N, C-alpha and C positions, 0 to 999 in steps of 0.2 A: 705342669697337669698335676705334678704330685700333692701339691699344697693343694687342691680342689679333691682327691679324694683322702686327703687328711683329714680333713674339713667337712666333707661324709662321715668318713668314719666315726669326729668327735660328736657330731647331730645323733646319730646311733647310739652311740655311746649314752650321752643324756638321755635320747629314749628308752633304755634298758637298764636306766636306773632302779626308776620305778616296777618295774616287771618283776627286778630283783628283789626289792624290797616287797615286793606283794607274794613270789613264789615262796620268799625265807619266808613270811606269817603264816602262810598257807602249808607249810612242810612241819612249821613247828607246834602248830595245831592239831595235825594229825600225831604228831609224836606224842603231844600231852595225853590226846585222848588217847595214844595206844599204852601211854605209862599206866592212865588211872583208869584202866579197864584190864592190865596184864602183869602188872606189875605186884608183884605178892608184898612186896610192904608196902606197898599205895592201898591195893585191894584187898579186904580183910573177909571178905566175900568168895565164895566160891570163882576160878578162873574158867570162860568158854572158851575151849581152843581152839574153835574152829575160827570163832568169831575174832580173837586174838592172828592168828595164821592170814585171815582179811586185811588188820589194823595195818600191820605190819607188812605186807600187803602194797597196801594203800599209802605209807608212812614211803617205803621206801624209793615207789614211781613218784612222789614228791619230792621227796632228796632226789633222784636225777633229774626232774626236772629243775629243779632251782640250779643243782650244778650245772647244768648245760647252760640256763641265763646268765649265772654268775661266770663262767668259763667265757663268753661273748664279749659281756660287759667289760671282762681284764684285756682278752685278746680285742677287741675294737678299741677300745681308750688307748693301751700303749701302741700299736701300730699307727692311730690314727698321728699321737704324738712325735712316734720318728719319722711321720712324712709332714708334721708342720714345722718339725724345730730346724734350726737351719743347719746347714751340712757344709764340709768345706769346698772349696773349687771343684777339685775332684770330685766328692760324692762322698768322700770318706775320709775320716782324720783321725789316728792313731793314735792312742794314747800317748801322753808325752813318754811314758818309758820308753815307746819300743820305736821311736823314732831313729 
């Protein structure tokens, strides 16, 4: 039964990979927009503080979304591999130095 759960988690991991890439690109675009409008070195004109606050909040929300998707991708992948890879007869094999 554990291998079925591991297989399902690996399928979810495969499906999460494109979502992770897409959310990373969306966050990167929001970060670039914030930099182009609010960075003193890149923007020689005046800076609109209200716009900068909105862009910063938008970038932070997109970063949180990306972090959640990336964390889910990693956890599902590792959990799926743990369930798929063979274990010892007792289900636990200690490292060679601890026997």
